[in-house]
N, C-alpha and C positions, 0 to 999 in steps of 0.2 A: 696289872698283874695281880692275880688272886693271892691272898694271904693264906687261905686254907686249902687250896687245891693246887698242886704242882703241875708243871707243864706235862710231865710224864703221866700223871694220873688223869689229867684232862684228855690227853691224847688217847689213852686206853679207854676212857669212857666214850668218847666220840667214835672211836673205831668199833666198839661193841655195838653202838647204835647203828652204825653204817652196815656192819655185817648182818645184823638182824633184819634190816629193812631192804638191803640190796644185794647182800652176799659178797660184796667186794671189800677190799682193804685200801687204805690210803697208800700211794706210792711214796718213795723216799723223799722226793722233792716236796710233796704236800706235807709230809711229816716235819721236814726241816722248816718250812714256812710256818706251819702251825706252832711249833715249839718256839721259834724265833719271835713270832708275833706275840705269843703269850708272855715272853720276857721283854716286851716293848722294844724289840730291835727294829731298825729300819730295814727296808728291802735290800739296801746296799750292804748293810752289816750281815744280813742273812746270806747274801751271795758270797761274802767273804768266808763264811763258815762252811760252804759246800766243799771247798778243797779239802778240809779236814775230814770230811765224810767220804772222800774218794769219789765224789760225784762230779760230772762235767759241769763247769761253771756256765750258767745261763746269762742271757742279757737281762738288764734291769727291766726292760719292757716285758719280756716273756715271764719273768718272775712275778711281776704284778698281775699278768693275765692268769697264771696258775693260782695266785692268791684270790683273785676275784671269783674264779670257779669254785675254790675251796669254801669261800664265805657263802656262796649260793647253796652248796651242798649242805653246809651246817644249818642254813636257814630252813631247808626242807626237812632235815632231821629233827629240828626243834619246832617245826610247823609254824614258822614265822615268815612274814613277807620278806623277800630278798633284800629290800632296801634297809631293813632294820638290823641286818647282820653285817658289820664292817670290821676292818682290821682292829680298830680300837674298842668296839663294843662287844666283840664275840666272847672274850674271856668272862665278862660278867654274866652274859646270857647262858653260856655253857655251865658255869658254876651254879646259876640259879636252877637250871634243869637237873643238875646232879643232886642238889640239895632236895629237890622235890622227890626224886626217885629214892634218895636215902630215907626221907621221911615216910614214903610209901612202904619201903621195905621194913622200916621199924614198926609201922602200924600193923603190917602183916604178922611180924614176929610177936608183937604184943597181943594180937588177936588169938594167936595159937597158944599163948601162955595163960592169959587172963581174959575172962569174959567181961569186958568193961562196956556196959551198955549194949545196944543192938544197932549196928549201922544200917543205913537204908539199903534198899535193894540196889540202887545205883552205886553206892559206895562199895558194897560187897562185890558187885560186878567188876568195878575198876580194879579192886585189889586182886581179884581172881585173874583178870585178864593180864594185869601187869606181871603176875607170877608166871602165867602160861607163856608170855612172850619170850621168855628165856629158856623154854623147854627145848630139848634136842630133837633132831629129825623133823623139823617144821620151819617154815619161813612165813607164817601168816602175818599180814600187816596188822598194826595195832587198830583196835576198835575203841573209840572214845565215848560212845554213848550207849545206853541200854537199848537193845533192839525192841521195836514196838510192833505188835501185831504179827500177821502172816503165820500163825501157829499151824493152821491146816496145811499150808504149803511146806512148812518145815517138817511136819510129820510125814507128808507124802514123800519128801526128798529122803528122809531117813529110811523109809521103807524101800525106796529104789536103791539106796546104798547098802542095804543088807546083803549078806552072802547068799540069801535065798532068791534074790531077784536076779533074773538072767541078764538084764541090760548092763553093759559095761560103760557105755557113754550116755550120760544124762544131759539134758538141755534145759536151762532156765532162760526163757525169752520174754521180751516185753519192750515197750518203747523206752527211749532214752530217759534216764533219771527216775525210773520207776522203782529202783531198789534191787536190781538183780544181784549185784556184787555184795550188797549188805546181807542179802538172804543166804547166799552160799557161804559167806564168811561166818555168819552166825551158826550155821549148821556145822561148819568145820571146827569152830571154837568149842562147841558142845561135845563134839567127838574127841577133841584134844583134852578137854576137861575130864571126860570119862577115862581116857587113857592114863592121865596123870594121877587121878584119884585111885583108880585101880579097884579099891574095895567098895566103892559106892554102887548103888543100884543103876544098871544101865537103862534107866527109864526117863523119858522126857515128859515132864509135867510142869506146866507154867501157869497154875492158877486157872486153868480152863478145864473143860470136860474132855479134852483130848489127851491121849496117852499112847506112847509108842516107844519102842526100844531104840537105844542109840547104838549104832554099829561101832566096832573097834577098828582103829587104824593105827599102825605103828608109825607110819610116815605120812605127813600131810604137806603137799607141795603146791605153792600158789604162784602163777605167772600171769601177768597182765599186760595188754597192749594199749592201755589207756595212756594218754599223753600228759594229763594234768591232775593235780589234787585241788579240790575245792576247800578253801580255808574257812574257818568260822566267821571271818569278817566279810564273806561273800566274794572275796577275790580268789585267784587261783594261781598256782605255781606249777612249773614243769616237773614231772616225776624224774627222779634220779635214774631209774632203770625202767626202760620200756621194752617188753618182750615182743618183738615183731617177727622173728624168724624161728625156724626149727632149730637152728644152731643155738639161739638164745635159750630155748627150752632145754636142750641137752645140757647147757652150762648150768642152768638153775638146778636141774635134777642132780648133777654132779656135786654142786655145792651143798645141797641139803643132805645127800647121802654121804658127803665127805669122801667122794671117790675121785681122785685127781686124774684118772685115766680117761674119763668120759669127755672132758672139754677138748681133747686132742682130735676128736673125730671131726670130719668135714662134711657138713650137710649138703654142700654144693658139688661134691665130687662127681665126676662124669662116669665113674665105674658103674656098670649096670647092676652089679650085685652089692654095691656098697651100702645102699639103704637097708637091705636085709641084714648085712653084717653088723651095722651099728645098732639096729633095732634089737637084734639078738643079744648084743653086748649089754644094752641098757636093760632089756628084759631080764637077763640073768642077775643083774645087780638088784633089780626091784624084787625078784622072786626070793632073794635072800632075806627079805623083810616080811613081817607078818601083816599083810594087807597094806596097800598104799592108795592114797587118794590124791589125784592130780586135778587141780582147778585151772582151767584156761579161761581167763577173763577177757571179754571184748573180742570175741573171735573174728568179728567182721573187719577189724583193722589189722589182723595178722597178714603179712605179705604173702607167704607161701602156704595159704590155708589148706589146699588140697594135700600137700605133703604132711601137714600137721594132723589132719584128720586120718590119713593113712597110717601115720605113726601111732595115733591113739587106738586105732582098731587092732593093731598088732600087740599092744601091751596087755599083760595079764593083771590089770589093775582096774579100779573104778575111776572114771574121769567125769568131771562136770565142766560143761562149757556154758558161758553166758553170752548171749547174742541178741541183737534186735531182730534178727531174721528167724523164720520158722524153718529149721533145717531138716525136720523129720525124725530126729532122735527122740528118745523117751522124754516127753516134754513136761515142764512145769511152767505154766503161763501166768505172768504177773500183770495185774491191772492196777489202777489207782487204789489208794487206801480207802477203806470205808470211811464214812463221816466220823464214826466214833474213833477209829484208829488215827485219822487225820487230826482230830482234836487232841488226842494224847501226844502226838508228835509236836503239835504246835505248843502245847503246854510245856513239854520237855525243852524245846528250843528257847521259849520265852524265859524259863527259869534259868537256863544256862547263860543267857544274855542279860539277865537281870532286868527284864522288860515286863510291863503289864499292859494288857489290852482288855477292853470290855468284851462281853459275850457277843455283842453285835459285831465288833471289830474282828473277833475270831471267826465268826461266821463269814464275814466279808473276805477274810484272808483265805479261808477254805475255798470260797467260790472262785477267787481269781487264780488260785494255784491248781484247782481241779483235783486236789488230793494226791498230787505227785510229790513224793518225798523230797527229791532234789530241789524242786521249785519252792517247796515250803521252807527248807533249810536256807536256801539262797535269799528268799524274800525276808525272812526274819533277820538274817545278816544285814540286809539293806535297812530294815527298820532300826537296827542297833546303830547304824551310821546316820540316822536322822531322816531317812526318806519316809514319805507318806505312802499309804496304801494306794492312793490314786497314781502316784509317781511309779510305784512298782508295777501297777497294772499296765501303764503305758510302756514301761521298759520291757515287759514280757512280750509285747507285740513288735518290738524294735528288731529288725532283721540283722542289725549289727550289734545288738546288745550282748552283754557279758554272758548271760545264761544261755542265749542262743548259740554263741560261739563255743562255750565250754561244754554244754551238755548234749546238744543235738546234732551239730555238724551236718553229716550227709543225710540224716533222716529227720530234718526239722518238721517236715510236713506230717510225720507220724504224730508228734506231740500236738500239733495244731488240730489235726482231725480228731484226736482223742478228747482234747479240751472242749471242742465244739460239740462232740457227741455227748459229753457229760452234761452239757447244758441242755441239749435236746432231750436227753433222757429224764429231765426234770427230777434230779436228785433232791432228796429232802433232808433237812436238818431240823430235828426237834419238831417234826410234823409240819413244817412250813415248806411250801413248794418253791423250788428255785426258779429264777428267771432264766430265760435262754441267754447264752453268751452271744455277744456280737461276733460276726465272722472275723477271724484273725488273718492277717496277711501272711502269705507264704514267706517263710523265713530263710529257706535254703537258697544259696547262690546257684546260678545257672550251672548245671553239671557239664564237665568237659570229658569226653570219651576219646582217649588217644589210641590210635592203632599202633601196632608194633613198629611199623615203619616210622611213624611220627615220633614215637618215644625214642627210637634209636637215633633219629636225626637230631633231636633235641640234646640227647646225651653226647653226641659227637660234637655239637657246638660247645658244650661245656668243657670237653676235653681238649679242644683245639686251642693252641696257644695264641693264635692270631685273633681269636674272638674278643671283641671289645667287652669291657665290664658291663656296659649298658645292655648289650645283647645277651650276655650270660645271665644277668639278673632276670631279664624277661623270660628266658628259657626256664629258669628255676621256678618262676611263678606258675608257668603253664604245667610243668611236671608235677608240682605239688597240688595244683588244682585238679590234675588228672587222677591223683590219688584220693580225691574226695575231700581235701582240706578246704575249710572256709576262709573268707577274707581275713578274719581276725587272727586265725592260726598262722596263715601265710605271712601276714604283716609282722607278727611277733618273731617268727623264725628268721625272716630275712631282713628285719629292721626297716621296713617300709611302711607307708600309709595304707590303710584299707582302700582308699580311693585309687591308689596305683594298682593294687591287686585287682580291684573291680574293673578298672579301665582296660588292663591287658587281657583279662579273661573275656570281656565283651568283644575286644578287637579280634582275639583269636577266633571266637565263634563267628564273628562277622566275616572275616577273611576266609574261614573254612568253606563258607558257602560259595566263594568265588574260585575254588580249586587253586588257591595260591600255594606256592612252596612254603615250607616251614620257615625259612629265613625271611621270606617276604612278609609273613604274618607278624614277625617280630620287629619289623621296621616301622619308623614313624609314618603316620598318615601324611599325604601331601598337604602342605600348608598353603593357604591362599596368599600369605604375605601382606605387607602394608600396601594399601592402594596408592598408585602413583600420584605425586603431588603436582606434576606438570603435565599438560596435554602434549600430544605430538606436535601440534601447531606451535606451541611455545618453544619446544626444543628445536624445531626447524628454524624458527626465527633466531635462536641463539647461534645455530650453525652459520646462518647467513651473515649475522653480525660479525662473527669471528673471522669471516673471509674478507671483510671490508677493511680498508685502511683506517686506523684510529683517527687520523687527521680530519677525516670527513665529519667526525662527530665532536670536533673541538678538543680532542684529547692530545696533549703535548707529549705523545710517546710514539715510538716507531713501530712497536709491536704490542698486541693485546696481551694482558695478563688476566688470570682468572678473576682477580679482584676488580680490575677495570671493567671487565665484561659484566660481572655481577652488578656493579653500580649503574652501568649503562642500561641493562635490562630493566632495572627498577625505574630509572629516570624516564625511559620511554614508555613505561606502563605495561610492558609485556608480562611481567610478573610482579606480585606484591612484594615478595622477598625471596632471596636465594643466597646461599652461602657460597663464598669463593671455592670451597672444597667440593661442593656439589657441582659447580660449573666445571671444575677440573675433571671430575669423574665422567661427566657427560661428554666432554671433549675427548677424553681418552678412549671412551667406548666407540666414538666415531673416528678415531685415529686422526683427529685434526690437531695441527700445531700452529697456532696463530702467530708465533714468532717467525714463521717462514711464510713470506708473502709470495715467493716464486720457487718453482722446482725445476732444476736443469738436469738434463741427461749428461751434458758435457759443460765444462766451464765456459762462460760467455767471452766473446772476443773483446779486446781492449783497443783504445785509439792508436796505440803504438804497434799493434800487431802487424799491419802491412809493412811498415818500415823495418821491423825486426825480421820479417820473413825474407825481404829483399836482401838485407845484409847477410843473412844466413846462406842464401843461395849463391851470392857472389863469392863468399868464402869457400864454399864447397867446390865451385868451378875452378878457383885458383889452385886449390890443393890438387885437384885431378890433373891440371895442366902441368904442374911441377913434377908430378910423378911420371908423366909421359916423357918429358924432356930428360929426366934423369935416366930413364931406361934406354 
């Protein structure tokens, strides 16, 4: 338990972070577990306190599950690996982050009162961005590093965002990891900074010869369909909030505008005029503000993309979409960073990780990353963990590697083609000609295209109660593969190995060519089984032996037993070895019962049978005679 931060203060601090990053609040159970754990209470003691809060008492196991999810949420808020935030450790980690923000706020206040020295450009940026992150009518995610390069593209984007430009939907496209999200967020933060300063000049000027006006936006809304965050240590964690549907976008707009009526709309309603009704409702709410900017990040992974695009067309605002595809909107196309910009990004990341490289090593790093920002950041994260440049180069060609699964997913071949092309274009650094890159293997898994009938059949299998867990798991693998997810993502979400994901993807593709039913494709392949240990001739000799009297073989028994038969088979050299249990199974398969030497339809006659039959006949005749005389 912290001595300087109470449970209530810590809860308020974490809730503030959560609302700013995801727009949601902790529920009552999460709050109870948070405060109880802060006070070093056990889960059982926390459960006892739920009755006082008029909450339904949960099971101990379910309480632990909520706690585990809560620690993962806090880990993402604090940008830490999930395994570092536990029930015992989280108070110290939360307090440490709280103190950092307090010190940052103090430094901002001190800067406004007294001019003590001149902070660096990066320090000024961090102070400014920390202040902007709490501004109203925006939900921009935090940016932790100074943006490098791309000034021409930012100026072009600002011109498109101006009131004078007719395009309402703008598009930033490029291959995975090239920095599309970073570009639009940098532009959005500069617009937010202009809005907050108010009296400053609306001019973008960053030490270059470029100069352009910054447009004013009262509201800035950001939604993203990305699944993961890349951490500074080159690992990645799942995002708390993933915007995949139009309903999610409605909800985010309502949260930023603080309008509680918008989340009640249903994007999937079957009413023909409902879409127009809710679009009109949201448009009215947006018109009440003085210009609105909506950013839709990672459009290609939005589930109902056509609905989202129709919705954007109807809105009286400016929208920016980032995508790997070229959709035909007013475009800003991003390529790899120039050699000079790449060197600046490398220097920035090396300084942040407290690493040093020679100039030759920096050149090598640029070569193997191809000037792609995401790959540069990931590679330096690996260097900080002790990996060599040669190891990183090998990992970049690994189809199951972290960077492939995190960054490229369904369009891995795009990055491969770009890197190869960069080598073929013979880029130069400091006047020296680059060598061609060797061909890189295809990194993407074999795609699965599901028809509506196949998807419906798989979903029926999942809903059917009689479906075995094994079959349901395989159906989930195929459904997620059909959405374009890679082996790594499927394995993480379902808790299986990559090999299992790969095996059932390949089996589905193989069985699809044979026109098999959906359920047949999810069944195990026929297995050859263990080869038989005994030949048909040996088994026949066993049956023959079982039909013979044991006395003929010197056995002092009246009937064969499996043990005696096994010993006799080895004695006669018919087999080298055989267990009595195996002998018993073979006899049972042939329905042989060695303890029965003869089989009778009726009981056999005995020696006294004729005498008994005569006596019985005489007795019957005498009784008949007595009856006649009596009558």
